C-alpha positions, 0 to 999 in steps of 0.5 A: 617762067621761074617760080621765084618770079610768080611768087613775088609778083603776087607777094606785090599784087596782094598788097599793093592792088589798088581798085582793081578786082580780086580773083576768087579762090586759091592763089594763081596756079603755075600756069600763070606766067609773064603775060598775066603777071604784068597785066596785074601790075599794069592795072595798079599802075593805071589805076590812079589815072583812072581817078584823075577827073579828065583822064579817066578810065578811059585813058587808062585803057589806052595804056593797057592796050599799049602795054599789050601790043607791046608785050605780044610783039615782043614774045611774037619777034622770038617764037613767030607764031602769028602776024605782028600787031605792028613790029616784028624786030630780029631776035634770037629762038633763045632770048627770054620771053619773060624778060622781053614782055616785062620789060616791054610792059615796064617801057609803056608803064614808065610814061604815065609820070615821073612817080610810076617811072620810078617804080616800074624799074624797080619792079622790073628789076624785081620781077627778072631777078630770079633769071640767069644773068646772060645773052638771053636776058639782056637780050629779052630787056633789049627787044621788050624796050624796042618793040614798046619804043614803036609801040609808044611812037606810034600812038604819040600823036593818036589825039588821045590828048585831044581836050574837051570840046562838048557844047550843051544844047541850050538857048541863049542865057539858059542855065544847063549843068555845067559840070564837064563830060567825062574824059575827052570826047576823042572825035579824031582818035586813031583806033589801034585796029578799026578803020575809023571811030565811026565804023561801027556807028549804029542806026538813030536811037529809037523814036520817041513816038514809038512804043519801044520807047515807051516800054522802055523809058518805063521799064527803066523808070520802075527798076533803075529808080534810087527808091525802085519797089521793083527792083530786087535786092540781087538786082541792086546787088548786080548794078552795083557789082557793075559800077566799076569801069575799065580797065579794070572791070574786064582785064583780071577777068580776061587774065583769069580766063587765060590763067584757066585755059592753061595758054602758054606766053604766047597765046596769053599775049595774043588774048589779052593784047586783043582784049587790050586793043578791042576795049579801046577801039570799043571806047572810041566807037561808042564815043563817037555815037554818043556825041553824034547822036547826043541822045538823053539820058533817063534822069533827063528824060523822065524829068521831062516825060510830059514834052517827049510827044508820047502818051504812054510816058509820065513824068516823075520830076524827083526821079534819079537812078540808083547812082550817079549817071555818067556825064556823057550822053547815053546812046548806045551803052559804053559797059555793053560795048566793052563787055560785047568786045571782050566776048567778040574776041573770046568767041573768035578766038576759042570758037565758043562762048563757052569758057571755064567758071570764072568767079570775080568780086568787085570793088564797088561791091564789097563782100559779093562774088559773081561766077560766070561759065559763058560769056553771053550769060556775062554781057547779059548780066551787065546789060542788065546792070545798067538798066537796074542802075538807071543809066541804059535804056533796054535798046540802048544796052542791045545796040551797044552788045551787038556793036561790041561782038563785031569790033571783038570779032574785027580784031581777031579777024584782021590782026594778030593772025596765024602764021601759016606755014609748011609744017602746019 
């Protein structure tokens, strides 16, 4: 990638990042490439989607899945090291990967709205300006746009736009809170790689009469409350750190990992595409389970601790979680399945959960820096954070993380597989 392209992107990101995570430390090293550059650009573009009521972070993550699928298939059409995610178009080996990937990402992002379309067209022009004019550049742009069109066509009627149809359980005439659920239930959303939304549906939540229910109930009651006397200052800090949602919660982390691993363009494209579609399918899967089981949140359970049939759970009628509870059913933990899917991809791609140290900050915990050298440590931290936030029970975090690992591993084993050639 021409150095001037990298400088252009870093300037635009430093002034335009909205709600995203900021990488800690020096400017991105020279091994940043067009894939990591345009992941950064895409996060800026989709962030407003996370703040538009019903569209939610989930629609933003779906957009990121399409962006990265398009970038991967574009560069992989030029240098065919892996099976395509969806399409492999004819391309001269001299075609510019930078032009192809950038054009593919921009073409997908232009579909967000008219304002974003104008911004992406300008960003693409500026980004590719340092490349010499000629067939390599023009063919790359044409290839990227053609691949993006195929990806967009495949996702055009995937069920993501289904309206919310959740029916709160109530008796005739009895009031229930009237706030709408977050996003659509995505009941018929077409996964990116899974066979169906219910493919990894877990077993039911624990019995309310069990010792495990009582233990997990009392843990979150004591540690997840707004005025908890047992939660430490550091635990509170971690809980607030992970109040950020997808895709901002995970894409900058994986981008930093791709750079730290010094991956080339195609391997960066593959890693980030696998993570992107894995995250989206994890969301589809967790929504399937959440609405299938319709399990109560801690704020509901603890305020009704006298009617769960378990003598070891006591009511606390005024209990509130550390932060506002997300508006969808509890089981299983969504952040846990998402982080688990990222960890599952990383482990399957690199053969280990050990990673170079990645340091990040969070928009929901200003001034706080977290560091990880192991994906298991990351998923465990996120699971604990959801308990300390007062959102999820211990059994729900455990099930969510396990589901995520399964989804991440499944993605790596079923799409974008290496091409076996005689020379290899």
